[in-house]
C-alpha positions, 0 to 999 in steps of 0.5 A: 818646072823641072828643078834643073831647068828652073835653076837655069832660068834663074841663072839667066834671069839674074845675069840679066838683072845684075847691072840694074839690081843695086840701083833698084834695090839697095835702099828698099832692101836695107831694113830686111838685110839689117834684120838678117845680119842682127839675127846672124850675130857675126863675130870677128874672125868667123868663117861665113858662107853666103848663098845667093849673094847677089851683087854683094850688098850683104856680103860687104857687111858680112866681111866688115863684121868678120874683119881681116882675120875672118873668111867669107865665101859668097856664092850665087847661081849667076856668074854676073852677080858673082863677078859684081860681088868680087869686084865690089869687095875688092874695090872696098879693100875686103880682100878676105872675101872669096866668091864662087858660082854655086846654087843655094841648094847645092853648096859644094863645100866641106861639111862643117866648114863655116860658123854660119850660113846666110841667105838674103832674099834668095830662097824664093827662087830655089826650086826646093827651098828645103834643100837649100836650107839643108845645104846651108846646114851641112856647110856649118859646124855643130852649133853653127848658125843658119839664117835666111830672109825671104819676102813675106805673104803676097797680100802684104807686098803691095808691088806683087801685081808685077807677076801676073802683069808680066806672066800675061805676056811672057811666063816668068816662072817665078810667080807660082813659087815666089811667096811660098816661103813667106807663108806663115810658118813655111820657112820655119818648117823647112828649118825644122825639117833640116833638123836645126834647133833654136829656131826663131822667126821674125816677121817684118813689115816695111815701107819700100820707098822709090824716088819716082816712076823710073826708080820703081820700074828699074827695080821691078822690071830690069833689076828683079825676078822678071828681068829675063821675061822683060828682055823678050818684050818688044818696046810696045809691050814693055810700055804696056807692062810699065803702064799697067804696073804703075796703075796697079801701085797708083794708090802708093804714089805720093804728090811729089812722085815718090812711091811708098809701097808696103812690103813684108819680110820673114827672117828665120834663124836656127842652129845646127 
């Protein structure tokens, strides 16, 4: 798919997913987000830009780390996500957070403006992740940090059947590229190509817990990358998809109804 069209699909998809995202993913993604923040080593007073901020889960942690003397610019391709982030930060009194709708591969900021650029689980959706890494590098000063976390290898993510199940009905446009960044050394190679140094890769296996069928389906279908495709389903097709997906993860369902599903994340850091 042509890059401009891919970005448009992603924008509308995450606009659709926005109101379900936190409900579905707040707890399952927290270990990966903690790794990203630890790798970033944010200090009070720093200026941070975040690409693909989503609903602001990581943004608020960044804001608390830099404190009121710091500065945070949270960006996302989805206006609905940007609006959620701004409202959430304002509600928590994090008034030093600004937001802007931008694509991760085209951060329209002055070169060298920030101390660090972060992206939590957003590069899988960019048509050319390497361009996004280059854009993040451009945004930071000499010696500034670039840190990104992506999903790992498909074989290590027990929920991955959602893509072929959805694509059998409506092409979601994310399955072919989603796990590319998580291949061994792939994201680190993008960092090297962007001429970042001191590159470190951390591969992290986790168990994602979902309370019940509803929590799992909300995260996977309504609050995730296939949300735009799901909007096109009839109630009958949606019921089919839900049943087929739950069958695909049946081995991860516990007697009390919880799902404990394996997942893998990759965090890569480097310096300009």
